[in-house]
KENU-652356 format. One record per residue (C-alpha): x, y, z; residue in three letters; residue number from 1. Coordinates in Angstrom, 1 decimal. Each point is the difference from the previous one (the first is absolute). Example, Ala and Ser with C-alpha at 12.3 -4.5 7.8 and 13.67 -1.06 7.14 Angstrom:
BEGIN
<r x="12.3" y="-4.5" z="7.8" type="Ala" seq="1"/>
<r x="1.4" y="3.4" z="-0.7" type="Ser" seq="2"/>
This chain:
BEGIN
<r x="155.5" y="-268.3" z="-7.3" type="Met" seq="1"/>
<r x="-2.2" y="-1.8" z="2.7" type="Lys" seq="2"/>
<r x="0.5" y="2.9" z="2.4" type="Ala" seq="3"/>
<r x="-1.7" y="2.9" z="-1.8" type="Pro" seq="4"/>
<r x="-3.0" y="-2.5" z="-0.8" type="Leu" seq="5"/>
<r x="-0.4" y="-0.9" z="3.7" type="Val" seq="6"/>
<r x="0.2" y="3.9" z="0.9" type="Ile" seq="7"/>
<r x="-2.6" y="0.7" z="-2.6" type="Leu" seq="8"/>
<r x="-2.4" y="-2.8" z="1.2" type="Ala" seq="9"/>
<r x="0.3" y="1.1" z="3.7" type="Val" seq="10"/>
<r x="-0.9" y="3.5" z="-1.2" type="Leu" seq="11"/>
<r x="-2.8" y="-1.1" z="-2.0" type="Ala" seq="12"/>
<r x="-1.4" y="-2.1" z="3.1" type="Phe" seq="13"/>
<r x="0.2" y="2.9" z="2.3" type="Ala" seq="14"/>
<r x="-2.1" y="2.0" z="-2.4" type="Gly" seq="15"/>
<r x="3.1" y="2.6" z="-0.7" type="Val" seq="16"/>
<r x="0.9" y="1.1" z="-3.2" type="Ser" seq="17"/>
<r x="3.8" y="0.6" z="-0.4" type="Tyr" seq="18"/>
<r x="-0.8" y="2.2" z="-3.1" type="Ala" seq="19"/>
<r x="-1.8" y="2.4" z="2.5" type="Gly" seq="20"/>
<r x="3.3" y="0.2" z="2.1" type="Val" seq="21"/>
<r x="1.9" y="1.3" z="-3.2" type="Leu" seq="22"/>
<r x="-2.4" y="2.3" z="-1.6" type="Glu" seq="23"/>
<r x="0.0" y="2.3" z="3.0" type="Leu" seq="24"/>
<r x="3.5" y="1.0" z="-0.4" type="Thr" seq="25"/>
<r x="0.6" y="3.5" z="-1.4" type="Gly" seq="26"/>
<r x="-3.6" y="1.0" z="0.5" type="Lys" seq="27"/>
<r x="-1.5" y="2.7" z="2.2" type="Thr" seq="28"/>
<r x="-2.5" y="-0.8" z="2.5" type="Leu" seq="29"/>
<r x="-2.9" y="1.7" z="-2.0" type="Pro" seq="30"/>
<r x="1.0" y="-2.0" z="-3.2" type="Glu" seq="31"/>
<r x="-0.2" y="-3.4" z="1.8" type="Thr" seq="32"/>
<r x="-3.6" y="0.4" z="1.1" type="Lys" seq="33"/>
<r x="0.9" y="-2.1" z="3.2" type="Leu" seq="34"/>
<r x="-2.0" y="2.5" z="2.0" type="Ile" seq="35"/>
<r x="-0.8" y="3.5" z="0.0" type="Ser" seq="36"/>
<r x="2.5" y="2.3" z="1.1" type="Pro" seq="37"/>
<r x="-2.0" y="1.9" z="1.9" type="Arg" seq="38"/>
<r x="0.0" y="-2.8" z="2.8" type="Val" seq="39"/>
<r x="3.6" y="1.5" z="0.8" type="Leu" seq="40"/>
<r x="-1.1" y="3.6" z="-0.1" type="Gln" seq="41"/>
<r x="-0.3" y="0.4" z="4.0" type="Asn" seq="42"/>
<r x="2.7" y="-2.5" z="0.8" type="Thr" seq="43"/>
<r x="3.0" y="1.7" z="-1.5" type="Val" seq="44"/>
<r x="1.0" y="3.4" z="-0.3" type="Ser" seq="45"/>
<r x="-1.5" y="2.2" z="-2.8" type="Pro" seq="46"/>
<r x="3.4" y="0.6" z="-1.9" type="Lys" seq="47"/>
<r x="0.9" y="-3.8" z="0.3" type="Phe" seq="48"/>
<r x="-3.5" y="-0.8" z="-1.2" type="Tyr" seq="49"/>
<r x="0.6" y="2.0" z="-3.2" type="Gln" seq="50"/>
<r x="3.3" y="-1.8" z="-0.3" type="Thr" seq="51"/>
<r x="-1.5" y="-3.2" z="0.2" type="Leu" seq="52"/>
<r x="-2.5" y="0.8" z="-2.8" type="Leu" seq="53"/>
<r x="2.9" y="0.2" z="-2.5" type="Ile" seq="54"/>
<r x="2.6" y="-2.4" z="1.5" type="Ser" seq="55"/>
<r x="0.7" y="-3.3" z="-1.8" type="Pro" seq="56"/>
<r x="-0.8" y="-3.2" z="2.4" type="Ile" seq="57"/>
<r x="2.9" y="-2.4" z="-0.1" type="Asp" seq="58"/>
<r x="-2.0" y="-2.8" z="1.8" type="Asp" seq="59"/>
<r x="-2.9" y="-0.7" z="2.0" type="His" seq="60"/>
<r x="-1.6" y="-2.6" z="2.4" type="Val" seq="61"/>
<r x="-3.8" y="-0.3" z="0.7" type="Met" seq="62"/>
<r x="-1.1" y="-2.0" z="2.9" type="Ile" seq="63"/>
<r x="-3.6" y="-0.8" z="0.7" type="Arg" seq="64"/>
<r x="-1.3" y="-0.6" z="3.7" type="Ala" seq="65"/>
<r x="-3.2" y="0.2" z="2.0" type="Gln" seq="66"/>
<r x="-0.6" y="2.8" z="2.4" type="Leu" seq="67"/>
<r x="-1.8" y="-0.4" z="3.2" type="Val" seq="68"/>
<r x="-0.3" y="3.1" z="2.3" type="Gly" seq="69"/>
<r x="3.3" y="1.7" z="-0.6" type="Thr" seq="70"/>
<r x="2.2" y="-3.3" z="-0.5" type="Lys" seq="71"/>
<r x="0.7" y="-2.2" z="-3.2" type="Val" seq="72"/>
<r x="0.4" y="-3.7" z="-0.2" type="Phe" seq="73"/>
<r x="0.2" y="-2.5" z="-2.7" type="Gly" seq="74"/>
<r x="2.8" y="1.9" z="-2.1" type="Glu" seq="75"/>
<r x="0.5" y="-1.6" z="-3.5" type="Arg" seq="76"/>
<r x="2.3" y="1.3" z="-2.7" type="Val" seq="77"/>
<r x="-2.1" y="1.0" z="-3.2" type="Ile" seq="78"/>
<r x="2.7" y="2.0" z="-2.0" type="His" seq="79"/>
<r x="3.5" y="-1.1" z="0.7" type="Pro" seq="80"/>
<r x="3.3" y="2.0" z="-0.4" type="Ser" seq="81"/>
<r x="2.9" y="-1.0" z="-1.8" type="Arg" seq="82"/>
<r x="1.9" y="-0.1" z="3.0" type="Asp" seq="83"/>
<r x="-1.2" y="-2.3" z="2.7" type="Thr" seq="84"/>
<r x="1.5" y="2.1" z="2.8" type="Ala" seq="85"/>
<r x="-2.5" y="2.9" z="-0.9" type="Phe" seq="86"/>
<r x="-2.9" y="-2.6" z="0.1" type="Val" seq="87"/>
<r x="1.1" y="-1.0" z="3.5" type="Gln" seq="88"/>
<r x="0.3" y="3.8" z="1.0" type="Arg" seq="89"/>
<r x="-3.5" y="0.6" z="-1.2" type="Ala" seq="90"/>
<r x="-1.5" y="-3.1" z="1.9" type="Leu" seq="91"/>
<r x="1.8" y="1.2" z="3.0" type="Asp" seq="92"/>
<r x="-1.6" y="3.4" z="-0.7" type="Gly" seq="93"/>
<r x="-3.4" y="-1.3" z="-0.5" type="Ala" seq="94"/>
<r x="-0.1" y="-2.0" z="3.3" type="Arg" seq="95"/>
<r x="1.0" y="3.2" z="2.0" type="Lys" seq="96"/>
<r x="-2.6" y="2.1" z="-1.8" type="Leu" seq="97"/>
<r x="-2.9" y="1.6" z="2.1" type="Thr" seq="98"/>
<r x="-2.9" y="1.4" z="-2.1" type="Leu" seq="99"/>
<r x="-3.0" y="1.6" z="1.5" type="Ala" seq="100"/>
<r x="-3.5" y="1.4" z="-1.1" type="Gly" seq="101"/>
<r x="-1.3" y="-2.4" z="-2.3" type="Asp" seq="102"/>
<r x="-3.7" y="1.2" z="0.6" type="Tyr" seq="103"/>
<r x="-2.0" y="-1.1" z="-3.1" type="Arg" seq="104"/>
<r x="-3.6" y="-0.4" z="-0.4" type="Met" seq="105"/>
<r x="-0.2" y="-2.5" z="-2.6" type="Asp" seq="106"/>
<r x="1.3" y="-2.7" z="1.8" type="Ser" seq="107"/>
<r x="-1.1" y="-2.2" z="3.2" type="Gln" seq="108"/>
<r x="3.4" y="-1.4" z="0.4" type="Ser" seq="109"/>
<r x="2.5" y="0.9" z="2.7" type="Arg" seq="110"/>
<r x="2.9" y="-1.4" z="-2.4" type="Val" seq="111"/>
<r x="1.2" y="2.1" z="-2.8" type="Ser" seq="112"/>
<r x="2.8" y="-0.6" z="-2.6" type="Thr" seq="113"/>
<r x="2.9" y="2.2" z="-0.2" type="Val" seq="114"/>
<r x="3.0" y="0.2" z="-2.4" type="Val" seq="115"/>
<r x="3.3" y="1.2" z="1.2" type="Tyr" seq="116"/>
<r x="2.4" y="1.4" z="-2.7" type="His" seq="117"/>
<r x="3.9" y="0.5" z="0.0" type="Met" seq="118"/>
<r x="0.9" y="2.0" z="-2.8" type="Leu" seq="119"/>
<r x="4.1" y="0.3" z="-0.8" type="Thr" seq="120"/>
<r x="1.7" y="2.9" z="-1.7" type="Tyr" seq="121"/>
<r x="3.7" y="0.4" z="-1.0" type="Lys" seq="122"/>
<r x="1.5" y="3.2" z="1.5" type="Ile" seq="123"/>
<r x="3.5" y="1.2" z="0.3" type="Ala" seq="124"/>
<r x="0.4" y="-1.4" z="3.7" type="Asp" seq="125"/>
<r x="-1.4" y="-3.4" z="-1.2" type="Gly" seq="126"/>
<r x="-3.5" y="-1.3" z="0.2" type="Thr" seq="127"/>
<r x="-2.9" y="1.8" z="1.3" type="Leu" seq="128"/>
<r x="-2.8" y="-2.2" z="1.5" type="Met" seq="129"/>
<r x="-3.4" y="1.6" z="0.4" type="Leu" seq="130"/>
<r x="-2.8" y="-2.2" z="1.9" type="Ser" seq="131"/>
<r x="-3.6" y="0.7" z="0.3" type="Phe" seq="132"/>
<r x="-3.4" y="-1.8" z="0.1" type="Ala" seq="133"/>
<r x="-3.4" y="0.3" z="-1.4" type="Asn" seq="134"/>
<r x="-3.5" y="-1.6" z="0.3" type="Leu" seq="135"/>
<r x="-0.5" y="-2.5" z="-2.6" type="Asp" seq="136"/>
<r x="-3.6" y="0.2" z="-1.5" type="Gly" seq="137"/>
<r x="-2.4" y="2.3" z="-1.1" type="Ala" seq="138"/>
<r x="1.0" y="3.6" z="0.9" type="Gly" seq="139"/>
<r x="3.0" y="-0.9" z="1.5" type="Gly" seq="140"/>
<r x="2.1" y="2.2" z="-1.9" type="Asp" seq="141"/>
<r x="-2.4" y="2.9" z="0.5" type="Gln" seq="142"/>
<r x="0.0" y="0.0" z="3.7" type="Ala" seq="143"/>
<r x="2.2" y="2.6" z="1.6" type="Glu" seq="144"/>
<r x="3.2" y="-1.4" z="1.7" type="Tyr" seq="145"/>
<r x="1.7" y="1.6" z="2.8" type="Tyr" seq="146"/>
<r x="3.3" y="-0.5" z="2.1" type="Gly" seq="147"/>
<r x="3.7" y="-0.7" z="-1.5" type="Ala" seq="148"/>
<r x="0.9" y="-2.2" z="-2.8" type="Ala" seq="149"/>
<r x="3.2" y="-1.8" z="1.0" type="Lys" seq="150"/>
<r x="3.3" y="1.3" z="-1.9" type="Leu" seq="151"/>
<r x="3.4" y="-1.8" z="0.1" type="Glu" seq="152"/>
<r x="3.1" y="0.1" z="-1.9" type="Val" seq="153"/>
<r x="2.3" y="-2.9" z="-0.5" type="Leu" seq="154"/>
<r x="3.3" y="1.0" z="-0.6" type="His" seq="155"/>
<r x="2.6" y="-1.9" z="-2.1" type="Pro" seq="156"/>
<r x="1.9" y="-1.0" z="3.0" type="Asp" seq="157"/>
<r x="-3.3" y="-1.7" z="1.6" type="Gly" seq="158"/>
<r x="-0.6" y="2.8" z="2.4" type="Arg" seq="159"/>
<r x="-3.7" y="0.7" z="0.3" type="Leu" seq="160"/>
<r x="-1.1" y="3.6" z="0.8" type="Thr" seq="161"/>
<r x="-3.7" y="1.0" z="0.9" type="Glu" seq="162"/>
<r x="-1.0" y="3.2" z="-1.0" type="Ile" seq="163"/>
<r x="-2.7" y="1.0" z="2.7" type="His" seq="164"/>
<r x="-3.2" y="1.8" z="-0.7" type="Gly" seq="165"/>
<r x="-1.6" y="2.7" z="2.3" type="Pro" seq="166"/>
<r x="0.4" y="-0.7" z="3.8" type="Lys" seq="167"/>
<r x="-3.5" y="0.2" z="0.5" type="Ser" seq="168"/>
<r x="-0.7" y="-2.8" z="-2.5" type="Leu" seq="169"/>
<r x="3.0" y="-2.1" z="-0.3" type="Asp" seq="170"/>
<r x="-0.2" y="-3.7" z="1.0" type="Gly" seq="171"/>
<r x="-3.7" y="0.4" z="0.8" type="Lys" seq="172"/>
<r x="-1.2" y="-2.1" z="-3.1" type="Gly" seq="173"/>
<r x="-2.6" y="1.3" z="-2.4" type="Leu" seq="174"/>
<r x="-3.3" y="1.2" z="0.4" type="Ala" seq="175"/>
<r x="-3.0" y="-0.2" z="-2.3" type="Ile" seq="176"/>
<r x="-2.9" y="2.7" z="-0.4" type="Arg" seq="177"/>
<r x="-2.9" y="-1.0" z="-2.2" type="Val" seq="178"/>
<r x="-1.0" y="3.6" z="-1.7" type="Pro" seq="179"/>
<r x="-3.5" y="1.1" z="1.3" type="Gly" seq="180"/>
<r x="-0.2" y="-1.9" z="3.6" type="Ile" seq="181"/>
<r x="2.2" y="2.1" z="2.2" type="Lys" seq="182"/>
<r x="-1.6" y="1.3" z="3.0" type="Asn" seq="183"/>
<r x="-3.4" y="-1.7" z="-1.0" type="Asn" seq="184"/>
<r x="-1.3" y="-1.5" z="3.2" type="Leu" seq="185"/>
<r x="-2.9" y="-1.9" z="-1.7" type="Ala" seq="186"/>
<r x="2.1" y="-1.7" z="-2.4" type="Val" seq="187"/>
<r x="2.9" y="-0.5" z="2.5" type="Gln" seq="188"/>
<r x="-2.7" y="-1.9" z="2.3" type="Leu" seq="189"/>
<r x="-1.1" y="-2.2" z="-2.8" type="Lys" seq="190"/>
<r x="3.6" y="-0.8" z="-1.0" type="Met" seq="191"/>
<r x="0.6" y="-1.1" z="3.6" type="Glu" seq="192"/>
<r x="-3.3" y="-1.8" z="0.1" type="Arg" seq="193"/>
<r x="-1.0" y="2.0" z="3.1" type="Ile" seq="194"/>
<r x="-3.8" y="0.9" z="0.2" type="Pro" seq="195"/>
<r x="-0.6" y="3.8" z="-0.4" type="Gly" seq="196"/>
<r x="-2.5" y="2.1" z="1.7" type="Pro" seq="197"/>
<r x="-3.7" y="-0.8" z="-0.6" type="Arg" seq="198"/>
């Protein structure tokens, strides 16, 4: 009887709701309201994107970290999985993440907050793991993300198969494009804090 109480106390201390872990099971990504599905629109194939909108999630890990330049640090789990192995996989994935292009005019800070997600789905071959990231803050789910989200299949025998994205994007991390500032030299100079022509 003491063990469940200790676990609940630890989760409460960490600011994690175990009820939140369970309530995701069986829901689709739009139903969870975790993040706008459009964050994934340019990081997976169009056909797979449509499948994600209707596929029930089996489990979910969410990690918050700080982003400086293209690298993340200070990872901490804010939404655990029922399976500790998935939590560790998500932490490893977050540490390897590169995310470029957080050019926002509303902040003077060079440090941004990013959230790394790992969603799992039950499929015929085992467990499909989909990993991706987004900026955590105002407009983070409205920016346009490019690159290749990470897709892996964990087979019942323990084998792990990675599903590679397009050769031009695979393994190169994710990039963010804030709508309306592409190819705008004046805005780019302000963002880089470089004095423009007078």
